LORO-305364 format. One record per atom (N, C-alpha, C): residue in three letters; x, y, z. Coordinates in steps of 0.001 Angstrom, whole numbers, plus 500000, padded with zeros to 6 digits. Example, Ala and Ser with C-alpha at 12.3 -4.5 7.8 and 13.67 -1.06 7.14 Angstrom:
2
Ala513190494310507800Ala512300495500507800Ala513200496700507800Ser512850497750507080Ser513670498940507140Ser512900500030507870
***
This chain:
436
Met489925493868523087Met491423493781522879Met491724492589521967Val492899493024521173Val493295491966520169Val494695491725520463Leu494972490398520595Leu496634490250520629Leu496990489538519304Phe498295489937518935Phe498901489500517754Phe499818488547518147Asp500153487451517364Asp501456487001517112Asp502413487970516822Ser503654487721517437Ser504587488755517070Ser505504488514516111Ser505443487486515194Ser506392487165514161Ser506591488426513113Ile507867488729513163Ile508263489862512383Ile508709489759511103Ser508250490457510260Ser508497490482508899Ser508816491761508159Pro509996492466507854Pro510056493633507333Pro509576493780506125Leu509693493057506119Leu508908493238504884Leu507709493820505206Thr493955485779487927Thr493703486913487175Thr492548486968486346His491935488042486512His490986488205485285His491438488302483949Ser490876487651483021Ser490873487659481828Ser490249488627480881Ala490979489334480101Ala490529490570479365Ala490898490853478152Lys490420491182477054Lys490732491406475769Lys491904492672475723Leu492956492454475060Leu493934493443475008Leu493385494542474259Ser493522496073474806Ser493149497073474124Ser494034497730473265Ser493728498875472595Ser494675499398471656Ser496018500012472060Pro496293500246473250Pro497616500518473814Pro498627499497473568Leu498289498202474123Leu499163497017473956Leu499227496689472442Leu498185496781471654Leu498497496498470329Leu499275497472469548Leu498948498790470109Leu499862499872469207Leu501428499468469358Ser501583499061470974Ser503104498874471124Ser503683497600470501Ser502679496687470324Ser503318495502469644Ser503526495716468167Leu502754496571467509Leu502736496910466136Leu504084497916465933Ser504215498862466722Ser505183499749466456Ser506664499302467047His506537498362467987His507811497906468633His508125499042469603Arg507712500021469765Arg508037500849470777Arg507442500400472014Pro508334500687473388Pro507933500458474471Pro506525501001474860Leu505894500058475569Leu504419500697476451Leu504920501391477486Arg504700502693477820Arg505135503342478948Arg504062503826479847Tyr504325503426481090Tyr503472503807482167Tyr504208504548483293Ala503800505537483788Ala503903506213485016Ala503271505783486174Val503975505411487254Val503169505063488534Val503589506251489467Leu502697506734490118Leu502907507881491040Leu502941507533492518Gly503895507508493240Gly503849506859494463Gly504690505765494643Ala505742505649495692Ala506337504331495590Ala506258503697497211Gly504967503797497589Gly504427503044498910Gly504063501667498654Phe503114501329499506Phe502293499990499192Phe501784500024497912Ala500597500964497661Ala500059500851496198Ala500680500709495297Gly501804501876495061Gly502659502175494070Gly503440500999493619Leu504203500382494656Leu505120499173494177Leu504232497998493929Ser502945497604494607Ser502220496471494213Ser501806496667492795Val501382498040492361Val500976498266490870Val502199497863489913Ala503283498429490314Ala504452498281489437Ala504831496899489216Trp504855495907490617Trp504971494398490323Trp504165493909489457His502767494103489604His501896493313488808His501857493779487478Leu502193494954487265Leu502358495538485818Leu503514494635484926Leu504595494316485596Leu505647493630485086Leu505243492106485128Lys504603491655486128Lys504438490223486169Lys503058489783485185Glu502109490889485219Glu501099490267484285Glu501195490673482949Ser501955491495482534Ser502152492102481043Ser502607490775480371Pro502375490754478981Pro502982489689478271Pro504250489705477907Lys504963488629477967Lys506386488370477993Lys507020488930476940Asp506265489244475684Asp507104489743474614Asp506729491219474470Leu506254491754475322Leu505799493178475338Leu506936494014475942Asn507294495199474811Asn508406496144475431Asn507578496987476503Leu508009497042477798Leu507295497726478719Leu508438498659479480His508203499724479791His508877500759480553His507886501425481532Ile508564501301482835Ile507682501930484002Ile508540502926484684Asp508070504159484614Asp508723505020485580Asp507980505315487114Leu508612504933488066Leu508000505197489459Leu508377506510490198Tyr507424507248490184Tyr507821508732490564Tyr507525508733492239Asp508515509314492992Asp508446509585494285Asp509724510151494913Glu509490511624495238Glu510454512557495637Glu511081511838496868Met510402511139497644Met510992510701499158Met511585509285498769Gly511645508721497739Gly512078507532497333Gly511228506349497835Ile511689505208497961Ile510970503878498343Ile510603504060499622Gly509282504115500040Gly508726504066501192Gly508740505170502042Gly509046506378501471Gly509325507453501838Gly508173508474502735Gly506919507845502245Gly505823508506502884Gly505077507796504031Ala503728507614503866Ala502851507096505109Ala503198505557505045Ser503332504784503743Ser503299503391503962Ser504595503226504676Gly505721503791504661Gly506999503548505273Gly507044503670507004Val505802504389507338Val505750504921508577Val504742503798509318Ser504193502928508491Ser502974502026509019Ser503607501263509933Gly502629501078510917Gly503013500083512225Gly503313498751511901Gly502576498165510601Gly502757497012510204Gly501974495715510565Leu501168496121511421Leu500329495032512089Leu499317494429510863Leu499348493310510483Leu498791492657509433Leu497852491532509894His496535491990509280His495367490877509755His494332491201508899Pro493259490525508608Pro492275490641507851Pro490748491239508371Tyr490970491610509656Tyr489722491727510559Tyr489401493229510908Ser488059493458511017Ser487690494957511487Ser487984494805513104Pro487863496352513702Pro488099496341515095Pro486924495506515823Lys485925495174515276Lys484881494289516027Lys485189492725515686Val486533492736515130Val486963490996514827Val485934490392513749Lys485393490993512728Lys484920490562511534Lys485560490509510506Leu485554489514509693Leu486510489503508455Leu485846490754507536Leu486776491486507078Leu486723492710506101Leu486148492200504989Trp485444493240504300Trp485096492698502871Trp486175492349501937Arg485949491279501405Arg487097490488500561Arg488236490263501266Gly488266490090502418Gly489507490074503279Gly490179488791503079Ala489492487911502445Ala490376486572502233Ala491191486920500831Glu490714487591500075Glu491617487805498784Glu492576488625499244Cys492437489724499977Cys493566490552500400Cys494599490035501019Trp494145489149501822Trp495232488315502739Trp496162487654501844Lys495420486689500950Lys496072485720500161Lys497080486661499289Glu496692487842498612Glu497696488465497603Glu498747489118498399Cys498310489632499648Cys499485490403500511Cys500557489272500870Met500082488076501365Met500931487055501786Met501878486693500542Lys501208486563499358Lys502267486427498288Lys503269487337498000Leu502925488703498066Leu503934489608498007Leu505036489534498888Leu504589489226500352Leu505531489292501326Leu506525488119501132Ser505975486931500465Ser506865485986500319Ser507778486128498954Ile507309487123498080Ile508052487588496838Ile509111488261497501Ala508928489172498233Ala509948490195498724Ala510942489280499765Glu510520488381500326Glu511357487770501203Glu512532486954500208Gln511827486357499116Gln512965485802498254Gln513911486499497572Ala513454488044497363Ala514210488750496802Ala515644489272497425Val515465488889498845Val516437489321499718Val517539488054500117Ser518632488359500094Ser519257487052500532Ser519554487330502029Ser519472488145502845Ser519754487974504174Ser518295487882504929Glu518370487018506132Glu517359486819506678Glu517290487621507878Glu518273488775507999Glu518210489380509109Glu516871490338509361Asp516436490958508523Asp515210491673508627Asp513727491121508175Leu513879489989507332Leu512713489177506822Leu512862487740507658Val511610487467508112Val511535486398508922Val510676485207507853Ser511181483980507970Ser510472482886507107Ser509140482951507124Leu508420483057506119Leu506868482801506262Leu506744481231506099Ser507293480428506946Ser506857479010506697Ser505674478588507196Gly505487477176507422Gly504314476819508060Gly503272477014507157Glu502103477229507945Glu500780477462507284Glu500728478825506279Phe501732479830506546Phe501558480861505525Phe502115480545504085Gly502895479363504076Gly503459478914502701Gly502409477840502145Gln501265477534502914Gln500455476398502367Gln499039477130501901Asp498052476318502324Asp496829476657501939Asp496093478016502354Phe496358478873501473Phe495848480407501861Phe494400480624502165Gly493632479733501778Gly492010479724501965Gly491760479109503131Gly492546478010503764Gly492146477550505330Gly492848478383506325Ile493790479298505860Ile494443480409506880Ile493161481186507471Leu492199481669506630Leu491179482550507141Leu490022481802507715Asp490183480729508009Asp489183479930508777Asp488955480463510201Arg487765481164510364Arg487853481838511687Arg488073481101512746Arg487800480004512827Arg488021479007513997Arg489160478850514307Arg490243478899513356Arg491741478997513389Arg492365480191513605Phe492067481174512833Phe492841482385512864Phe492269483034514090Val491483483128514658Val490925483866515826Val490467482940517088Phe491035483246518082Phe490665482604519308Phe490217483391520406Ile489157483184521135Ile488941483722522296Ile489531483357523546Ile490357483996524152Ile491081483726525541Ile490655484431526723Asp491113483780527817Asp490728484284528940Asp491700485042529634Lys491694485617530782Lys492933486379531277Lys493876485428531771Asn493818484220532347Asn494837483503532567Asn495711483031531351Ala495108482801530039Ala496006482460529085Ala496599483530528481Ala495679484892528296Ala496622486060528025Ala497900486209528943Glu497760486191530001Glu498864486490531179Glu500095485471530804Lys499791484127530440Lys500832483382529859Lys501479484080528617Leu501088484629527866Leu501511485328526588Leu502235486661527079Val501716487325528061Val502094488752528221Val501788488925529828Pro502817488663530689Pro502628488727532252Pro502098489905532476His501239490152533576His500765491308534057His499854491957533133Ile499491491586532124Ile498326492195531130Ile497235492579531928His496530493651531596His495219493970532412His494264493823531168Met493188492985531618Met492013492680530757Met490762493249531445Pro490186494309530751Pro489064494943531801Pro487902493915531487Phe487644493278530456Phe486536492228530059Phe486952490835530415Asn488073490551530875Asn488214489142531152Asn488477488347530075Leu488552489025528762Leu488757488067527654Leu489421488954526367Ala490157488149525632Ala490834488988524317Ala490472487904523160Phe490838488533522096Phe490852487742520980Phe492361487603520575Tyr492717486331520311Tyr493894486012520183Tyr494148485614518488Met494958486250517856Met495210486014516469Met496768485404516397Pro497021484055516562Pro498514483759516427Pro499163483641515135Glu498192483746514030Glu498835483858512508Glu498834485203511869Ala498525486293512742Ala498879487497512280Ala500231487826512408Ile500732488702511552Ile502032489057511705Ile502480490657511914Asn503546490820512012Asn503923492150512445Asn505094492469511292Val504708493407510232Val505669493687509245Val506487494819509461Asn507938494802509273Asn508787496136509128Asn508431496616507578Ser507784497622507859Ser507184498203506464Ser508184498686505565Lys509166499575506215Lys510298500063505392Lys511122499066504861Tyr511401498057505464Tyr512378496978504921Tyr511473496335503793Tyr510189495814504080Tyr509501495190503005Tyr509359495935502009Leu509246497249501940Leu508999497923500611Leu510242498009499730Asn511326498046500534Asn512722498110499849Asn512973496753499244Ala512447495666500118Ala512606494328499315Ala511629493899498155Leu510618494518498230Leu509558494572497228Leu510101495200495863Phe510641496387496051Phe511323497173494956Phe512453496405494253Leu513170495645495261Leu514228494658494826Leu513627493627493923Ala512611493142494332Ala511919491971493584Ala511391492685492259Cys510846493814492296Cys510724494412490783Cys511878494664489994Gln512842494943490621Gln514207495144489919Gln514596493602489192Asn514430492824489983Asn515009491367489788Asn513923490822488477Ile512787490961488649Ile511918490546487618Ile512015491318486125Val512423492416486335Val512879493581485026Val514139492356484501Lys514945492045485429Lys516233491396484688Lys515928490087484123Glu515149489243484771Glu514847488001484364Glu513677488084483104Leu512957488975482920Leu512181489032481841Leu513095489355480621Ser513704490647480936Ser514675491065479920Ser515670490099479225Ala516154489173480129Ala517092488229479629Ala516609487147479118Ser515085486956478994Ser514518485888478447Ser514606485815476932Gly515053486907476349Gly514836486913474980Gly513493487666474224Phe512613487799475098Phe511419488208474692Phe511467489808474521Gly510343490570475126Gly510205491849475314Gly511165492320476197Lys511524493673476110Lys512439494393476968Lys511580495330478102Lys511882494705479387Lys511157495470480386Lys512287496379481125Asn511799497452481515Asn512353498590482166Asn511744499298483305Leu512239499463484428Leu511754500255485650Leu512919501143486165Cys512244502410486313Cys513198503538486681Cys512540504297487732Leu513263504393488962Leu512711505228490178Leu513051506706489764Gln512185507584489666Gln512449508992489427Gln512190509543490740Lys513122510184491597Lys513118510753492872Lys512629512196492602Lys511554512436492054Lys511079513708491963Lys509509513973492109Ser508992515077492290Ser507626515154492540Ser507017515518491047Val505845515073490788Val504852515360489886Val503830516493490475Tyr503919517743490016Tyr503136518636490702Tyr501648518818489826Glu501813518399488558Glu500524518517487821Glu500514517315486865Leu499473516816486707Leu499327515475485908Leu499673515943484179Arg499466516890483744Arg499685517538482469Arg501319517498482227Glu502133517525483210Glu503441517352483045Glu503780516100482226Leu502869515115482491Leu503266513626481850Leu502519513445480655Glu501741514387479901Glu501168514415478771Glu502123514414477566Gly501941513748476548Gly502700513666475249Gly502094514715474428Lys503004515084473396Lys502673516234472458Lys501623515429471179Gln501005516602470793Gln499978516142469963Gln500034516834468444Cys499570516149467493Cys499712517152466128Cys498751516444465214Phe498557516948464025Phe497842516341462912Phe498418516255461637Leu498282514825461098Leu498992514743459941Leu498202514787458671Arg498469515187457536Arg497748515181456427Arg498155514174455374His497161513447454884His497494512349453894His496518512324452638Gly496939512420451591Gly496121512293450423Gly497144512723449006Asp496447512651447938Asp497109512852446546Asp496800514336446249Gly496241515092446941Gly495643516469446427Gly494252516686446368Lys493685515610445894Lys492157515620445458Lys491399515102446927Asn491890513817447407Asn491223513255448648Asn492297513257449841Val492064514510450706Val492917514791451738Val492308514321452986Glu493178513728453727Glu492653513105455344Glu493378513693456331Asn492804514258457174Asn493501514849458389Asn493497513547459592Lys494623513285460047Lys494716512113460978Lys495141512767462472Phe494433512513463374Phe494942512867464792Phe496076511629465111Val497120512375465520Val498235511037466105Val498967511729467258Leu499643510757467859Leu500357511369469214Leu501996511446468590Trp502341512481469056Trp504017512738468711Trp504594512515469904Trp505362511106470195Trp505901510570471404Trp507302511368471260Thr507664511990472616Thr508911512543472810Thr509349511797474114Pro510204510759473890Pro510641510143475182Pro511454510918476257Glu512152512025475889Glu512806512821476847Glu511690513584477687Asn510602513908477416Asn509420514677478030Asn508885513840478899Gly509012512518478906Gly508287511692479846Gly506507511457479502Glu506540511057478234Glu504949511093477844Glu504611509433478458Tyr503108509149478291Tyr502834507815478900Tyr501699507458478157Asp501552506001478289Asp500225505478477660Asp499354505652478949Ala499802505438480081Ala498926505516481101Ala499464505922482492Val498849506660483264Val499541507295484610Val498453506410485778Ile499330505829486774Ile498456505305487936Ile498832506295489097Ile498080506576489555Ile498052507714490768Ile497933507039492181Cys499091506756492833Cys499118506015493939Cys499675506956495092Leu499215508011495086Leu499794509164495985Leu499320509111497406Gly498209508303497708Gly497639508480499052Gly496985510079499226Ala497260510489500437Ala496809511849500680Ala497108512948499968Lys498411512771498978Lys498890513812498273Lys498128513696496902Ala497385512665496574Ala496484512815495318Ala495783514117495201Asp495152514489496634Asp494521515654496569Asp494840516953496210Leu496294516937496189Leu497305518108496062Leu497354518392494496Leu497147517257493678Leu497388517499492418Leu496232518464492082Pro496372519667491231Pro495529520719491105Pro494004519965490134Glu494431518876489419Glu493432518439488613Glu492247517615489329Leu492769517174490595Leu491984516308491415Leu491609516938492629Ala492083518209492763Ala492053518872494263Ala490422519028494298Gly489874518825495638Gly488433518683495763Gly487580517891495086Lys488015516777494319Lys487181516056493629Lys487151514440494071Leu488047514501495109Leu488172512841495591Leu487379512916497095Pro486542511892497381Pro485811511664498650Pro486956511372499880Leu487883512020499821Leu488919511456500892Leu488958512499502060Arg489236512093503165Arg489571512770504251Arg491046512455504947Thr491875513547505286Thr493071513396505442Thr493425513323507038Cys494077512319507362Cys494404512185508977Cys495869511918509168Arg496471512795509930Arg497811512628510672Arg498013511655511714Gly498889510810511518Gly499054509870512789Gly500561509864513248Val500891509969514551Val502240509967514943Val502288508545515626Ile503448507920515415Ile503730506661516061Ile504930506763516752Leu505016506081518016Leu506036506682518968Leu506833505418518828His508182505558519195His509345504436519256His509403504366520717Leu509461503153521240Leu509993503023522717Leu510810501982522750Gln511753502292523792Gln512824501049524228Gln512848500845525893Leu513206499692526011Leu513235499198527288Leu514750499424527977Pro514994500344528952Pro516266500454529233Pro516969499282529897Asp518244499207529827Asp519127497996530187Asp518972497615531791Asn518763498700532629Asn518719498593533871Asn517169497772534415Ile516251497778533432Ile515035497019533910Ile515055495529533632Gly514746494931534667Gly514994493286534645Gly514062492819533685Glu512999492984533593Glu511732492214532935Glu511723492773531595Asp512086492009530600Asp511922492133529305Asp510630491674528560Tyr510136492304527429Tyr509064491936526930Tyr509105490458526669Pro508317489213526737Pro508553487904526607Pro508967487570525069Asp509809486715525099Asp510114486276523723Asp508799485615522939His508685486214521633His507710485835520883His506186486297521516Gly506348487365522408Gly505074487920522938Gly504404488534521920Pro502979488565522023Pro502118489250520745Pro502090490820520922Ser501888491237519760Ser501681492583519673Ser500273492844520102Ile499692494075520281Ile498317494200521190Ile497686495330520246Leu496592495232520047Leu495545496359519440Leu494570496478520686Ser494306497729520950Ser493298498084521947Ser493055499673521532Asp492714500429522582Asp492814502038522159Asp493809502570521460Ala494936501762522024Ala496185502179521481Ala496828500654520827Trp497747500883519988Trp498285499463519633Trp499866499611519701Leu500276498191520166Leu501598498222520350Leu502437497189519381Ala503143497370518555Ala503599496698517619Ala505221496411518208Ile505169495069518509Ile506428494693519170Ile507442494293518281Lys508797494956518519Lys510010494652517573Lys511093494019518246Gly510778493125519190Gly511753492552520005Gly511704492594521533Asn512605491959522386Asn512410492152523688Asn512571493527524301His513262494400523542His513448495772524083His513053496890523233Arg512223496753521987Arg511745497739521278Arg510321497588520924Leu509506498609520781Leu508313498304520377Leu507844499735519784Asp506696499895518818Asp506141501062518371Asp504695501134518919Leu504427502494519325Leu503242502542520008Leu502407503702519304Gly501137503159518779Gly500482504194517945Gly498902504169518116Ser498225505104517468Ser498820505972516671Ser497974507262517066Thr498048508439516818Thr497279509637517169Thr496442509829515769Trp495289510516515759Trp494569510680514587Trp494052512496514721Glu494790513068513842Glu494826514235513563Glu493785514688512383Trp492634514885512444Trp491749514897511171Trp492097516160510569Lys491998516248509166Lys492125517382508247Lys493378517920508284Ser494389517305508623Ser495967517673508785Ser496187517909507262Arg497144518473506917Arg497710518801505683Arg499255518428505573Asn499554517924507054Asn501017517934507087Asn501316516501506801Ser502202516373505662Ser502700514793505349Ser503968514603505555Ser504834515507506172Ser506170515290506689Ser506068514211507701Ser507160513131507466Ser507327512012508635Ser508230512737509888Asn508725513931509786Asn509156514316510746Asn508503514904512067Val508732514552513230Val507927514974514304Val508534515760515413Ser507862517176515667Ser508717518064516510Ser508559517602517770Thr509308518149518652Thr509419517900520076Thr508018517985520695Asp507356519018520522Asp506001519363521058Asp504868518286520608Glu504922517965519303Glu504090516935518899Glu504285515527519324Ala505723515254519404Ala505772513925520106Ala505544514171521377Ser505701515133522095Ser505251515093523645Ser503533515108524000Asp503040515700522952Asp501528515640522919Asp501088514133522601Ala501881513533521630Ala501356512086521244Ala501601511241522432Leu502810511280523224Leu503248510649524178Leu502009510614525403Gln501685511937525717Gln500519512273526666Gln499195511578526507Glu499093511542524928Glu497756510755524536Glu497707509462524604Leu498951508835524116Leu499024507266523925Leu499144506609525009Leu500287506910525720Leu500671506189527006Leu499794505833527980Pro498679506662528282Pro497763506373529072Pro496928505192528706Lys496604505147527433Lys495763504133526859Lys496620502831526676Ala497672502944526463Ala498533501407526226Ala498687501098527743Ser498994501881528912Ser499322501347530153Ser498069500769530800Ala496911501123530228Ala495467500680530763Ala495412498918530469Ile496284498811529523Ile496265497170529057Ile497695496535529556Tyr498637497420529088Tyr500083496912529489Tyr500877497691530453Pro500518497480531569Pro500958498578532804Pro502463498706532817Gly503260497673532181Gly504563497712532348Gly505388498738531324Ile504271499196530426Ile504770500178529257Ile505532501450529995Thr505010501791531141Thr505446502911531770Thr507088502956532209Ser507432501887532207Ser509136501725532533Ser509810501761531070Trp509069501791530000Trp509885502165528646Trp510286503598528282Ser511331503840527713Ser511649505277527350Ser511391505327526042Phe511131506795525863Phe510792507206524563Phe512014507431523774Ala512034506683522511Ala513271506747521645Ala513184507399520208Gly511971508091520148Gly512048508999518749Gly510311508780518227Ala510204509468517138Ala508680509547516572Ala508823509597515210Arg507895509143514494Arg507584509386513271Arg505884509633512962Ala505658510219511776Ala504294510311511466Ala504230510196509854Gly502862510067509660Gly502226509809508194Gly500995510464507879Leu500834510768506828Leu499408511409506544Leu498467510331505671Arg497732509973506387Arg496763509117505815Arg495474509453505015Ala495208508724503840Ala493973509229503132Ala492847508134503516Met491665508733504273Met490822507987504569Met489557507991503615Pro489174506727503115Pro488074506771502492Pro486710506998502707Pro485653507150502165Pro484081507220502873Pro483609506116503239Leu482657505976504095Leu482024504633504368Leu481063504197503552Thr480987503047503249Thr480049502309502436Thr479155501436503158Pro478359500885502622Pro477495499466503298Pro478600498418503665His479755498297502965His480814497353503128His482112497607503941Gly481703499041504531Gly482952499367505279Gly483634500449504599Ser484743500905505011Ser485526502033504493Ser486215501427503186Leu485903501719502000Leu486738500844500876Leu487489501983500024Pro488537501472499740Pro489545502311498833Pro488678502609497543Leu489404503753496760Leu489155504371495672Leu489817504014494385Leu489132503124493633Leu489728502536492330Leu489408503116491000Gly489952503042489680Gly489209503271488755Gly489860504352487804Cys489575504341486419Cys489928505501485530Cys489108506717485844Val490061507719485723Val489577509120486296Val489632510179485101Asn489589509632483947Asn489638510617482963Asn488414511514482690Asn487261510645483184Asn485803511681483057Asn485975512672484151Ile486751512400485363Ile487043513552486405Ile487832514456485846Leu488606514407485328Leu489938515219484883Leu489605515810483627Gly488773515415482733Gly488204516170481660Gly488568515403480315Asn488135515744479209Asn488087514997477858Asn489205515329476998Asp490137516448477307Asp491306516954476349Asp492430516214476922Leu492581515030477501Leu493839514299478060Leu494187513225476931Ile495227513116476624Ile495625512217475795Ile495815510498476311Cys496542510432477593Cys496615509214478137Cys495578508778478948Lys495546507616479410Lys494486507055480458Lys495178507430481845Tyr494362507924482908Tyr494758508150484229Tyr493675507149485088Trp494694506507485830Trp493819505762486785Trp494132505979488334Leu493430505812489168Leu493462506117490557Leu493364504684491410Leu494436504594492566Leu494416503606493560Leu494814504418494590Gly493614504825495572Gly493668505613496531Gly492785505430497842Gly493165505993498681Gly492088505830499891Gly492272504615500805Leu493355504077500827Leu493657502927501719Leu493440503099503072Gly493734504331503427Gly493522504331504937Gly494539503877505688Ser494040503339506763Ser495077502591507731Ser495034500920507468Arg494622500789506201Arg494740499292505897Arg495670498924504439Gly496373499902504287Gly497286500073503100Gly498039498589503098Leu498539498166503948Leu499195496880503851Leu498461495635503597Leu497353495558504168Leu496516494657503760Leu495873494674502396Tyr495447495639501897Tyr494895496135500623Tyr495656495877499406His497036496184499753His497885496526498421His498172495501497587Gly498259494351497993Gly498553493137497063Gly497354493024496205Trp496137492649496562Trp495000492527495852Trp494501493563495133Leu494561494895495511Leu494057496013494638Leu495129496356493470Gly496586496352494006Gly497552496416493073Gly497398495726491697Lys496988494463492090Lys496702493430491081Lys495605493712490136Leu494511494132490786Leu493268494490490140Leu493603495730489326Thr494295496634489808Thr494510497763488918Thr495468497712487752Ala496485496864488060Ala497458496446486944Ala496674495839485865Glu495812494900486315Glu495167494150484920Glu493989495154484467Ala493558495903485138Ala492521496979484353Ala493446497928483585Val494703498428484020Val495398499081483202Val495602498474481791Leu496358497274481999Leu496777496568480915Leu495728496263479870Ser494695496060480274Ser493533495616479451Ser492556496774478959Cys492922497810479651Cys492264499203479619Cys490640498732479704Asn490316498142480639Asn488954497570481053Asn488838497780482531Glu488074498797482877Glu487589499179484251Glu486800498010484782Gln486034497237483904Gln485162496226484153Gln485610495311485174Ile487112495101485011Ile487806493923485883Ile487687494358487281Ile487567495626487572Ile487443496151489178Ile485929495849489494Pro485818495314490695Pro484676495133491402Pro483873496684491493Ser482589496473491266Ser481768497940491204Ser481904498444492457Glu481979497708493756Glu481958498463494834Glu483231499412495053Leu484222499043494296Leu485510500019494567Leu485575501145493623Thr484549501143492435Thr484511502291491800Thr483330502859491802Ser482204502652492608Ser481070503324492798Ser481247504656493429Trp482308505161493784Trp482694506462494472Trp482568507379493220Lys482723507021492055Lys482884507987490902Lys481515508489490589Asn480423507877491019Asn478982508251490667Asn479068509788491207Lys478352510459490599Lys477985511914490918Lys477780512210492376Asp476724511530492599Asp476062511783494145Asp477010511440495251Ser477911510522494908Ser478702510119495949Ser480089510767495985Arg480337511764495115Arg481557512584495181Arg481255513934495735Pro482335514701496335Pro482238515829497068Pro481731517184496229
***
């Protein structure tokens, strides 16, 4: 069992510039990118593309998501943030992931003026990120007496728990909207600087095929009649949405694209999260600043009278709707409530207040754990494509932790057109033997 601190928040490599950047600089036309998906991965990529691109670069980014900001699985996430595995071991590259995630949380916090939904990340969160991951400080082993001081009447089958006082609980939907606001703010700041013009547009529509994003192509003939040269060029038509690069951050929906269907080593899993509230006539509130709990089921505490309970695991589901039917919610309650009450018996006094669901994209197991999928996918899609296509997917149930670092890596690789920036552990999935 793992206990979380209940602080609530709603919330580079150097590389030689490649031809797309040089082309944009020489022609003075904007470099155009499409980011598919406005969840954790997509917004992190968009932010880092804006932040890491040269200031004098004209840059246009279209962010595609029919559901809007955080409308998919990211917005449904329980928001329990820590860098450890279920066995309380530091995840692969967990320090980098934690550091970059905390940076983005801070950036999102600064982008909003109200503190109603974002709690200050002061203290050690704003200081030395390296020290915060010192195992002796981040994780404590506590006995039953210490645990009961945090949560009265908690049940501990093994008389011990791992306590993470510096882990946090993020309101994912609010955070994603705050991060999008931060992206809009940096566009205004960079455009007002007098250097290159930046632009970010949210396109609330679906992309059903990647070829919808391709530019037109043609041949030009040059010469004096005797020496004729055929030159292949791109004919850019802005109204048709052509792009220099497309970054696919669609989670489980990436496999629905016909060009990628059956080619990604991902498994889908639908998870239902229940919203519970404590009735007014119940005298005993959840303790102030009481921790969230990770066990066979997890409890994400949202205050004295509200919590989220999760999550179910429906493997091979293709249902990406966040809506939960009455029967599905009832089944989830029957499955999760006994698991939660085994640790926190008081939850039986809480009332059902709603449910939501998301479809996770679960990556394959590697010697380093279940790692996301990154890299250029033109070799998978075919050789007749005009622009570069990149994938950031398979974040599974750790999208919040991974999104900052992996979004930064992806943006740097896209801007430099250099996949070597990305650690090989994250691109090895493209080896023929590892693909489905």
